[in-house]
C-alpha positions, 0 to 999 in steps of 0.5 A: 474524469479526475486525474489520479496521482501517478507513481511515486505519489500514493493514491488514497484508498478512497480514490481507488475508483478513479483510475481505470483497471490496469492502471499503474498506481502507488498506494501506502498504508499500515499493514493490518493483515498478512495472509498466506493461505496454503491453497494460494500456491505461494501468493501472499495477500496483504491489507493496508490501511490509510486514513480513508480506508483499506487496500487489498494487495496481491503479492505473487511468489516472484515479487515475494521473493524479491521483496521478502523482508518488506513483506514480512517485517514492514509495518508501513508499506508503499506498494506500486502495481497494477489496479485490478477490479474483479466482481466488485473487489479492487486489488493492487497486483504488486510490482514494487514493495517498499518498507517505509516504516521508518516514517512512523517515527516522524509521527512523534516529531511535534514540530511537524504539527506546530508552528514552532511556538511554545506556550 
C-alpha cells in the first residue's frame, strides 16, 4: 500500500482512497460550498476543492463553535480530521480547521512562477 501524507501535510482529494477508514488526515482547498441544513442539528457541511477534485467535510457543532470564524469566513481552509467512508461516500470529520486564505495572495507573486529573469 502506498503511504499517504500524515498531518500537517495535506492529502489531495484524488488520494482519499489511500488511507484506511478512521485515519487522521489533513486536506486543504478552496471553500466552494457551505451548508447548514435546518434538519442537521447544528452540523455544517463544507465542500473544499483542490486541483484534483472535491473533499466533503463534516463540522460537528462543537467544532463549529471552536473554529467559527474560519468556517464562516475562510476562503481557503486546511482541515484535519478522521476519514470516514460510508455507502461509497468519503467525508472528513473535522477536528481542526485553519483559515489559510492569506496564502491566496501568494498566487499573485510572480517570483514563485519564474526563475527571476526578465525579458
